[in-house]
C-alpha positions in Angstrom: 59.5 -14.5 19.0 59.9 -15.4 15.2 62.5 -13.0 13.0 60.1 -11.2 11.2 58.7 -9.9 14.6 61.9 -9.0 15.8 62.9 -7.5 12.4 59.4 -5.2 12.9 60.4 -4.2 16.1 63.9 -3.4 15.2 63.0 -1.3 12.5 60.0 0.7 14.4 62.9 1.3 16.9 65.2 2.6 14.7 62.7 4.8 12.8 61.4 6.1 16.6 65.3 7.3 17.3 65.4 8.9 14.0 62.2 10.8 14.2 63.5 12.3 17.7 65.6 14.7 16.1 66.1 17.8 18.1 64.1 19.2 21.2 62.7 21.8 18.8 61.6 19.3 16.1 60.1 16.7 18.9 58.4 19.8 20.1 56.9 20.5 16.7 55.9 16.9 16.3 54.2 16.9 19.7 52.4 20.3 18.5 51.1 18.5 15.4 49.8 15.7 17.1 47.8 17.8 19.4 46.4 19.4 16.6 44.9 16.2 15.6 43.2 15.7 18.4 39.8 16.8 19.6 39.7 20.5 21.5 39.6 20.1 25.4 39.6 16.5 27.1 36.4 15.4 24.9 34.7 16.4 22.3 31.4 15.1 21.1 30.2 14.9 17.7 27.6 13.3 15.7 27.9 9.6 14.4 26.6 6.5 14.5 25.5 4.8 17.6 26.0 0.8 17.5 25.3 -1.8 19.8 29.3 -3.3 20.1 32.9 -2.8 20.2 35.8 -5.1 19.6 38.4 -4.9 22.6 41.6 -6.2 22.2 44.0 -7.8 25.0 47.2 -9.3 25.4 47.5 -12.8 27.6 48.1 -11.0 30.8 46.4 -11.6 34.0 45.7 -7.8 34.1 43.7 -8.3 31.1 40.8 -9.7 33.5 38.5 -6.2 33.8 37.9 -6.8 29.7 37.6 -10.2 30.1 35.6 -10.7 32.9 33.2 -8.0 32.0 32.7 -10.3 29.1 32.6 -13.5 31.1 30.2 -12.0 33.7 27.6 -10.5 31.2 28.3 -7.2 32.0 28.2 -5.9 28.6 25.4 -7.3 27.8 24.0 -6.1 31.2 24.7 -2.2 30.4 23.5 -2.4 26.8 26.2 -3.5 24.5 25.8 -7.1 24.2 27.8 -7.3 21.2 31.3 -6.3 22.6 33.8 -9.0 21.3 37.4 -9.6 23.2 40.0 -10.7 20.9 43.4 -11.7 22.0 46.2 -10.1 20.0 49.8 -11.5 19.1 51.6 -9.0 20.5 51.7 -5.2 21.5 53.0 -4.3 18.1 50.1 -6.1 16.7 47.5 -4.1 18.8 48.8 -1.0 17.9 48.4 -2.0 14.4 44.9 -3.1 15.0 44.0 0.0 16.9 45.4 2.1 13.7 43.3 0.0 11.5 40.1 0.3 13.4 37.3 -2.5 13.5 35.9 -1.1 10.5 39.1 -2.2 8.8 39.4 -5.5 10.2 41.2 -4.1 13.3 39.9 -3.2 16.8 38.1 0.0 18.5 39.8 -0.2 21.8 42.4 -2.3 24.0 43.8 -3.1 27.3 47.0 -1.6 26.8 50.5 -0.8 28.4 49.8 2.7 29.8 52.3 4.7 27.9 51.7 3.5 24.3 48.7 5.9 23.7 51.3 9.0 24.1 53.9 7.4 21.8 50.9 6.4 19.1 49.4 9.8 19.5 52.6 11.4 19.0 53.8 9.1 16.1 56.8 7.7 17.8 56.1 4.1 17.1 54.6 4.0 13.7 51.8 6.3 12.1 50.8 9.2 14.1 47.1 8.0 15.5 45.2 9.9 18.2 44.5 7.8 20.9 42.1 8.1 24.1 42.6 6.7 27.4 39.5 5.9 29.4 40.2 4.2 32.4 43.4 2.3 34.4 42.6 -1.2 34.3 44.8 -2.3 37.3 48.2 -1.2 39.3 51.1 -3.3 40.6 51.8 -6.9 39.4 54.3 -7.0 37.1 58.0 -8.4 37.8 61.3 -9.2 36.6 62.4 -12.5 36.2 66.0 -13.8 36.0 67.3 -16.9 34.5 68.8 -19.5 37.2 72.4 -19.0 36.9 71.8 -15.7 38.6 71.0 -17.8 42.0 74.0 -17.2 43.2 72.9 -13.6 44.4 69.9 -15.6 46.7 71.5 -14.8 49.8 71.2 -10.9 48.9 68.4 -10.3 46.1 69.2 -6.5 45.6 70.1 -4.3 42.9 73.6 -4.1 44.3 74.1 -7.9 44.1 72.8 -7.8 40.6 74.8 -4.9 39.3 78.1 -6.9 40.7 77.1 -10.2 38.8 76.0 -8.3 35.6 79.5 -6.6 35.9 81.2 -9.5 36.8 80.0 -11.4 33.5 80.8 -8.4 31.4 84.4 -8.5 32.5 84.3 -12.0 31.1 83.1 -11.0 28.1 79.4 -12.5 28.5 76.9 -10.7 26.7 73.8 -9.4 28.9 70.6 -9.6 27.2 67.1 -8.4 29.2 64.0 -8.5 27.7 60.7 -6.7 27.7 57.4 -6.5 25.8 57.7 -3.6 23.9 60.0 -0.4 23.6 58.8 2.6 25.4 56.0 0.5 27.3 55.5 0.0 31.1 57.8 -3.0 31.3 60.5 -1.3 29.6 60.7 1.5 32.0 60.3 -0.8 35.2 63.4 -2.6 33.6 65.5 0.6 33.0 64.5 2.0 36.2 65.9 -1.0 38.1 69.2 -1.1 36.0 69.3 2.6 36.6 68.9 2.0 40.7 71.8 -0.7 40.2 74.0 1.9 38.5 73.9 -0.1 35.4 73.5 2.1 32.4 70.5 0.5 30.4 72.4 1.2 27.0 75.3 -1.2 28.2 72.7 -4.1 28.4 71.1 -5.5 25.2 67.1 -4.8 25.8 64.8 -6.5 23.5 60.8 -7.1 23.0 59.2 -10.4 23.1 55.6 -11.0 23.6 54.6 -11.7 26.7 53.2 -15.8 26.4 56.9 -16.3 24.6 59.1 -14.9 27.6 59.5 -18.3 29.5 60.1 -20.3 26.5 63.0 -17.7 25.3 64.5 -18.1 28.9 63.8 -21.7 28.6 66.2 -21.9 25.7 68.8 -19.6 26.8 68.1 -16.2 24.7 68.1 -13.9 27.3 69.7 -13.3 31.2 66.1 -11.8 32.6 62.7 -10.3 31.6 60.2 -7.8 32.8 56.6 -8.5 32.1 53.0 -8.9 33.7 52.0 -12.0 35.5 51.6 -14.9 35.0 54.6 -15.3 33.3 56.5 -14.7 36.0 55.1 -17.1 38.0 55.4 -19.6 35.2 58.9 -19.2 34.7 59.1 -19.9 38.9 56.8 -23.0 38.8 59.1 -24.6 35.4 62.1 -23.8 37.3 63.4 -21.6 34.5 64.4 -18.9 36.5 63.2 -16.9 39.5 61.4 -13.9 40.4 63.8 -10.9 41.3 61.6 -8.0 41.8 58.0 -7.5 42.1 57.2 -4.0 40.3 55.2 -3.1 43.5 58.8 -2.8 45.1 59.9 -0.3 42.3 56.9 1.9 42.8 54.1 0.7 45.3 50.6 1.3 43.4 51.9 2.3 40.2 49.8 2.6 37.0 50.2 0.0 34.7 47.5 -1.3 32.0 45.0 1.4 30.5 41.5 0.8 28.7 42.1 2.7 25.4 40.0 3.9 22.1 41.0 5.5 19.0 40.1 9.0 19.1 37.6 8.7 16.3 35.7 5.9 18.4 35.7 8.3 21.4 34.3 11.2 19.6 31.6 9.4 17.4 30.3 6.4 20.2 29.8 8.5 23.5 27.0 6.4 24.5 28.5 3.1 23.6 31.6 4.4 25.6 29.8 5.1 28.6 28.2 1.4 28.5 31.5 -0.2 27.9 33.1 1.8 31.0 30.4 1.0 33.5 30.8 -2.7 32.7 34.5 -2.6 32.9 34.1 -0.7 36.7 32.1 -3.3 37.6 34.2 -6.2 36.6 37.3 -4.3 38.3 35.1 -4.0 41.5 34.3 -7.6 41.3 37.6 -9.0 40.9 39.0 -7.0 43.9 36.7 -9.1 46.1 39.5 -11.5 46.8 36.4 -14.2 47.0 36.3 -13.9 43.4 39.9 -14.3 42.3 39.9 -18.3 42.1 37.1 -18.2 40.0 38.7 -15.5 37.7 42.0 -17.3 37.7 40.1 -20.5 36.2 38.3 -18.4 33.5 41.4 -16.2 32.9 43.8 -19.3 32.4 41.5 -20.5 29.6 43.1 -21.1 26.1 40.9 -18.6 24.6 42.5 -16.1 27.2 46.0 -16.2 28.7 46.2 -20.0 28.7 48.4 -20.8 31.5 47.9 -22.7 35.0 45.3 -21.3 36.8 47.0 -22.0 40.1 49.5 -19.9 39.0 47.3 -17.2 38.2 45.4 -17.4 41.3 48.4 -17.6 43.7 49.6 -14.1 42.3 46.4 -12.7 42.1 46.2 -13.5 46.1 49.6 -11.8 46.5 51.4 -15.2 47.3 54.5 -15.4 45.1 56.8 -18.6 45.0 59.8 -16.9 44.1 61.2 -20.1 42.4 64.9 -21.2 42.8 64.5 -22.4 46.3 64.0 -18.8 47.4 60.9 -19.5 49.2 57.5 -17.4 49.0 57.0 -13.7 49.3 53.2 -12.5 50.2 52.1 -9.1 49.0 49.1 -8.0 50.9 47.6 -4.3 50.1 49.9 -4.0 47.2 49.0 -7.3 45.3 47.7 -6.7 41.8 44.7 -4.7 42.2 41.8 -3.6 39.6 39.7 -1.1 41.7 40.6 0.1 45.0 37.5 2.0 45.5 38.0 3.7 42.5 41.9 4.7 43.4 43.0 2.1 40.3 40.7 3.2 37.6 41.2 7.2 37.9 43.5 8.1 34.9 45.6 10.8 36.3 47.2 13.4 33.9 50.3 13.3 36.4 51.1 9.8 35.5 51.4 10.7 31.8 53.7 13.5 32.6 55.7 11.1 34.5 56.1 8.5 31.6 57.2 11.3 29.3 59.4 12.4 31.6 61.0 8.8 31.8 61.2 9.1 27.9 63.6 11.9 28.4 65.6 10.6 30.8 66.1 7.4 29.3 66.7 9.1 25.9 63.4 7.9 24.1 62.7 11.6 23.8 65.4 14.8 23.7 63.5 16.5 26.3 60.4 16.5 28.4 57.6 18.1 26.2 57.1 21.8 27.1 53.2 21.0 26.9 53.5 17.7 28.5 50.5 18.7 30.8 48.5 19.6 27.8 49.1 16.3 25.9 48.3 14.2 29.3 45.1 16.3 29.3 44.3 16.0 25.3 44.7 12.2 25.7 43.2 11.4 29.1 39.3 11.6 28.7 39.0 12.4 32.4 36.0 14.2 32.4 34.3 11.4 30.6 35.5 8.7 33.2 34.2 11.2 36.1 30.7 11.5 34.6 30.7 7.6 34.1 32.2 7.0 37.7 29.4 9.2 39.3 26.9 7.3 37.4 28.3 4.2 38.8 28.6 5.6 42.1 32.3 5.2 42.4 34.4 7.8 44.0 36.7 10.1 42.2 39.8 11.0 43.7 41.2 14.6 44.1 44.9 13.9 44.3 46.0 14.7 40.6 48.8 16.8 39.7 49.8 16.3 43.4 53.6 15.2 44.2 53.7 11.2 44.7 56.5 8.9 45.8 58.2 6.5 43.7 60.4 4.0 45.8 63.0 3.4 43.1 63.8 6.9 42.8 63.9 7.7 46.6 61.5 10.5 46.7 58.7 12.1 45.2 57.7 13.3 41.6 56.4 16.6 41.2 54.1 16.6 37.7 54.3 20.7 38.0 58.1 20.5 38.1 59.3 17.4 36.4 62.6 18.8 35.1 63.7 18.6 39.0 63.1 14.9 38.7 65.7 14.7 36.0 68.2 16.4 37.9 67.6 13.7 40.9 67.8 10.9 38.6 71.3 11.8 37.4 72.5 12.4 41.1 70.9 8.8 42.2 72.6 6.9 39.1 75.8 8.5 39.9 75.4 8.0 43.6 74.9 4.2 42.9 78.1 3.9 40.9 77.0 4.5 37.2 78.8 6.2 34.6 76.9 7.7 31.9 
């Protein structure tokens, strides 16, 4: 990653910390952000109906629903033939282009890290800009890759072993640097969860943002000890012998939410008919992708230079759940918990409970001073669940009924209750101490 982007991310991170202030100040900010949004989960207003839209994506395998909806002609099938899918340089660029909007040279919507719309709406990563989550694009399929010097741990690939190696290196005066793709994004949270489960205070490790396609080259150059990112960049590191796969995120939380389909709230308000057509195309592409017989074809398309630009055999193998771990560690096969895009509608349904979980992690790891008192309302405002339900019914896709019920997060050894998120913070602190961690 170039120094300009590093500097920009660092400045944003500093501004984010400074903006947090006290719990009262944060609550005021959240309430102000809510005031910017339409009343209720969806509010339609008069506006122009046009044929197309510009959707951004990052060079990751899980952009597949957006890419394949274009390549399979599904946008055209549903009446929006002029949809453009545009590769973005980084998550920071995606954020900036969403803020601009297509009318000002940016984008209308994007394949995006699920928590980013909350941070954007609350003004924690730049100008407060109301965002709307339309659907989930995928679950599972991210991972932590570690530099080959850590292969001493191969006899016992575990969080405890990793903790011991990091502690030993820190004692020797080594600086430990890990990377993720965007501060406050899913990869950042998965990395924090893994460190905390090992009793490692994430604040004791340098964690820096690097765009996904640049991860492998930075590890090869010796710029970090490990990173958390989406595929295929874990598989590419293993194939090149640069590092090995330490953990797949489905082992941290089986069927965890990952990327989302998001648009600016103005687009959501003014272009309801177009939005429904885009969502119908994405749902059909998601269903197509979950037919394992289609994944080799998808891998070849996704691997093209205009999209992910990575070896299609690596994309295909990990899409099929066959993980060459690298470093002579052999292969691990995932079956029902490989990267999934539809899962009978279970994947695509955007849940309020997940939004509350992400905001709880922000309080846990210091990105927010406290869980917002109106966390559920924030989630209900940003997630257009009623619109999703309307589209799903039109597409004949089942709508789950499990939202706002407790769910299991394996890394935290227990269930998270979205109706009582404060209890989770108490349990997290206990688990951290039991793992040998000290604040």
